[in-house]
Every structure is written in structure tokens, then in C-alpha cells.
MIGU-232079 format. One record per residue (C-alpha): x, y, z; residue in one letter. Coordinates in steps of 0.02 Angstrom, whole numbers, padded with zeros to 5 digits, always signed. Last residue first. Example, Ala and Ser with C-alpha at 12.3 -4.5 7.8 and 13.67 -1.06 7.14 Angstrom:
REM MIGU-232079
+00684-00053+00357s +00615-00225+00390a 
REM end
This chain:
REM MIGU-232079
+03428+03241+06200k +03403+03255+06392r +03293+03335+06536g +03165+03191+06562k +03002+03272+06531e +03055+03409+06435y +03110+03260+06295d +03227+03346+06164y +03252+03293+05966q +03370+03396+05844y +03381+03494+05708s +03502+03628+05660y +03482+03800+05561h +03610+03914+05537y +03619+04088+05473g +03441+04136+05474y +03454+04334+05473h +03513+04363+05272y +03593+04496+05213g +03691+04404+05089y +03856+04427+05166e +03782+04347+05323s +03866+04167+05308f +04011+04237+05238y +04045+04344+05395k +04088+04169+05496p +03960+04124+05621l +03917+04181+05812f +03813+04325+05765d +03714+04248+05620r +03641+04143+05740m +03484+04213+05706n +03363+04034+05701t +03383+03879+05782l +03266+03731+05715v +03193+03585+05842f +03122+03438+05817g +02983+03300+05751l +02864+03381+05895v +02728+03237+05908k +02537+03323+05930a +02432+03264+06063r +02361+03426+06092a +02409+03427+06262r +02587+03381+06184a +02612+03535+06075l +02533+03645+06227l +02703+03559+06337s +02814+03595+06188y +02751+03765+06204t +02769+03803+06363r +02951+03729+06375q +03015+03822+06231v +02908+03977+06314m +03010+03942+06461e +03178+03934+06378r +03155+04104+06313q +03138+04126+06113t +03222+04293+06095r +03415+04298+06086y +03394+04133+05961a +03238+04109+05880q +03166+03949+05919i +03059+03846+05757i +02973+03706+05786l +02954+03583+05688l +02757+03482+05701v +02715+03317+05677g +02666+03174+05539d +02495+03262+05524t +02334+03281+05602q +02379+03304+05788a +02499+03441+05708g +02364+03507+05636l +02257+03544+05798v +02422+03609+05891g +02471+03737+05743a +02291+03811+05765d +02259+03849+05952t +02328+03994+05951l +02447+04120+06071p +02572+04008+06123i +02578+03902+05959i +02628+04030+05815p +02528+04004+05660p +02546+03874+05524a +02648+03861+05379d +02602+03655+05327l +02713+03554+05218i +02654+03408+05129v +02753+03279+05043y +02758+03164+04919d +02588+03226+04868f +02404+03189+04736y +02347+03048+04881s +02431+03162+05019r +02352+03315+04979l +02186+03233+04952e +02220+03160+05124v +02243+03326+05188l +02083+03395+05132l +01977+03267+05222n +02067+03324+05376s +02030+03525+05332m +01843+03491+05286k +01834+03392+05458k +01871+03568+05526s +02002+03602+05660g +02073+03741+05523l +01917+03821+05493l +01855+03829+05669e +02043+03891+05706s +02033+04045+05556p +01839+04103+05608n +01857+04281+05534p +01924+04244+05389p +02078+04315+05311i +02058+04280+05087r +02155+04163+05025g +02314+04073+05120c +02407+04013+04990p +02417+03844+04905l +02582+03808+04837a +02670+03664+04748v +02841+03629+04703l +02922+03502+04579n +03006+03627+04484d +03052+03768+04573i +02977+03929+04482a +02795+03897+04573t +02649+03832+04505p +02465+03865+04613l +02338+03751+04698l +02187+03838+04693a +02076+03760+04523q +02154+03600+04610k +02087+03619+04773l +01915+03649+04719e +01833+03835+04754i +01704+03899+04861e +01689+03734+04965e +01732+03848+05133n +01880+03734+05152l +01949+03788+04969v +01906+03956+04984e +02006+03973+05143v +02145+03898+05058l +02162+03995+04924g +02099+04115+04802f +02107+04293+04744r +02294+04233+04693s +02459+04321+04675e +02636+04237+04706l +02806+04295+04724g +02853+04153+04838l +02856+04235+05014l +02728+04334+04961r +02609+04192+04948g +02687+04110+05076v +02670+04239+05215a +02508+04237+05279p +02457+04352+05465k +02273+04278+05528r +02263+04110+05412l +02436+04059+05436d +02401+03878+05368c +02489+03911+05209d +02520+03750+05129g +02674+03693+05022l +02655+03544+04933f +02822+03463+04855i +02821+03312+04725t +02978+03197+04741k +03143+03166+04641d +03216+03252+04772m +03372+03405+04791d +03288+03558+04712q +03107+03516+04777a +03175+03470+04949m +03270+03632+04958a +03139+03735+04887v +03002+03664+05036a +03150+03709+05163l +03182+03878+05117n +02981+03908+05073v +02971+03835+05273a +03096+03929+05373t +03047+04090+05296t +02864+04056+05354s +02936+04013+05534k +03065+04134+05568g +03049+04177+05744e +02939+04339+05715g +02784+04280+05797h +02779+04179+05966i +02824+03984+06005s +02843+03946+05817s +02765+03844+05675s +02797+03704+05548i +02691+03569+05527v +02731+03410+05442f +02665+03285+05300t +02780+03139+05236r +02890+03109+05391p +03012+02973+05365p +02966+02782+05362n +03118+02655+05316d +03227+02817+05381p +03149+02887+05508n +03198+03022+05610l +03342+03036+05445s +03218+03115+05326q +03187+03258+05437i +03385+03275+05466n +03417+03278+05293t +03304+03412+05244r +03397+03526+05407l +03528+03482+05304s +03498+03561+05156r +03411+03700+05235y +03593+03714+05314q +03673+03695+05158e +03575+03840+05088a +03664+03955+05225v +03827+03920+05168p +03784+03947+04993a +03774+03850+04838k +03595+03867+04817p +03596+04049+04780n +03440+04122+04739y +03315+03969+04773y +03383+03939+04944t +03409+04097+04988i +03224+04124+04981i +03253+04298+05103h +03257+04386+04917p +03083+04347+04921d +03015+04264+04732i +02924+04403+04614a +03094+04391+04488s +03056+04193+04483t +02880+04189+04426l +02891+04317+04299e +03021+04249+04212t +02964+04062+04221r +02795+04142+04147n +02642+04080+04197r +02556+03911+04217s +02387+03952+04283k +02277+03800+04179s +02413+03680+04196g +02395+03683+04402t +02309+03497+04442l +02354+03434+04281e +02529+03472+04266k +02523+03400+04442l +02448+03241+04390r +02585+03256+04213e +02716+03258+04350t +02842+03394+04388i +03006+03389+04333k +03111+03233+04372r +03287+03265+04415m 
REM end
């Protein structure tokens, strides 16, 4: 499998770190890294395949991962999916933390930096100075940076639109971890500028009315819903799915038309 391209090495080479240091800092919930042969990791690969099959000739290359409310597993799903894509595809993957209120990507990947997306959008630093290599070949991340006073304005700015164009020129796939949709407008704004939104739903927690409202908010923002991912299904699964202490045992993706009420 191809390693990170020379262009990506040029973007991140000045910040190269010891591989052992990078690996030891990754959160245990990133099961696709620690145990890529586990049944849970296989579900992330299935999710990756489902995304590609939405349009085999022209699959979504830039997409947002979000949820109705906080705590449904969106960030964990975003990182695990990005790792699975980087491991199994001969492609370069970008993972950006666009949750500028409660960032998690840097923590989950064990990355530390004083700079990130906020500093890039504020033109305090260039993109290539903020990009960070990860312990996973082909996967490059951009943490949030410092928490800004105006997250919605930054994500909806022309600078963000220009940044997405730049990212598309560098990477084969661009994944954005975005804030929840019901309390905030950020994910809808980002979704309208990308190929669509992957919506995370937590079993036993996310109510049907929440999902319907979220779908309506995204439609109003003209953001396409690529599919849904159901998390926290461990109670319905065999014991070996949860023996790793992992809370997101099973994932699936499907499209649903709420206006017509059918899959």
C-alpha cells in the first residue's frame, strides 16, 4: 500500500514525531487502530464501503460527520472511519476538527498542537504549518486550535470555503467532524459546502422527533444527508463485540426519505 505521498510529507514533514510516541497517545476507543481485525472494526470498514457505494463512479470525497445532539458518538465514529479508510484504501485522508466548541479529534488521535483550524481561518498560520501527521499512514489531521469566540462565523466564512477547495486539491478524502445540528447551525453550513452529511444516531437516546428535526434543518441548509449511522448497539450483540470495552458496537448506513416515509 502506498505511504503518505511526497506532497503530504512536504506539508507535514517539519512536524514528524516518533511513531511510538504517536501510537501510545491514541485513545483506546479507536478500535480500528488497536485491533483492526475486531468485529467492531469490520463494521467501520463496512461503513466505508457503504459510503463509496452511494455513487460508485463518483463517491463522496468531502463529507461532514455530525449528530442531533452531543454525546452520540460522532467524533469517535469520525476518527475510526478515517483510520479505516487510511488503512484499507490507497488514498490520502484528511480529518479536520470543526467542532470549535467541544473539539475531540486531537485528543482521540493523541495529537498536541498550539495551532489548528481556528488559527488557519484567522490567517495567523498557513495550512501546511497546522497540519499534523498521525500514527496511521495516509492520515493527516487538523485539530481545532484554540476555542474561538465566533465559531459559527468562522465556519460559515469565505475563508472556510476557500480552505475546503485547498484541502480537496491535497487529499483524496476530506472528513470533517462537526458540532451537533439541533443546537447549532455549523454542521448545516459545512454540509452545504461539501458532498453531504453522515448523521450519527445513538440507540436508546436519540428520539425519532430529533432525527426528523435534524433532517429538516439540514434540508433547510441545503445539505445532503448521505446516510445514518446507529451507535450503542452492544446490548443486542454477541459478547465478543463489547469485550474491548467499546460502546459503539455496530454501525450501519442507509438513506431514508422522511417526506415519503420510506428507505
